[in-house]
C-alpha positions, -999 to +999 in steps of 0.1 A: -233+468+151-270+462+145-286+474+113-320+477+130-335+512+130-337+530+163-372+541+156-399+516+146-436+523+142-458+505+167-478+476+152-512+486+137-544+479+156-567+453+141-592+482+133-565+502+115-554+471+095-590+464+085-593+500+073-561+498+053-571+465+037-604+479+026-587+511+014-562+491-007-591+473-025-607+506-035-579+515-058-584+553-052-563+578-034-575+592-001-581+626-017-603+611-044-623+588-021-650+609-004-685+610-019-678+581-043-693+547-047-658+533-038-660+549-004-695+535+001-681+500-007-652+506+017-678+514+044-699+484+036-668+462+039-659+477+073-695+477+087-709+444+077-745+440+085-748+451+121-719+474+128-721+506+108-690+528+114-692+566+111-680+577+076-664+609+090-645+589+116-632+564+090-621+592+066-604+610+094-586+578+104-575+573+068-561+608+067-543+602+100-528+569+088-516+587+056-500+615+076-483+589+099-469+572+068-488+540+075-511+541+045-499+526+012-498+548-018-523+542-045-514+556-079-540+564-105-533+568-142 
């Protein structure tokens, strides 16, 4: 009998993986992130020079990824 789970999450899109990587580097939980300089740095990392994503859309995506269990936990002391 296989030990593989019946349900597996689909692979993340490249955009979602970029958001998660940038989120990990902030060191802040999603709830503490809005209106901080860490969120501004996250947005800079995602946007580069020419492509400026919408802050609201990025934050909503972070919340969705957290709810789906795809966002790593960041613990603050």
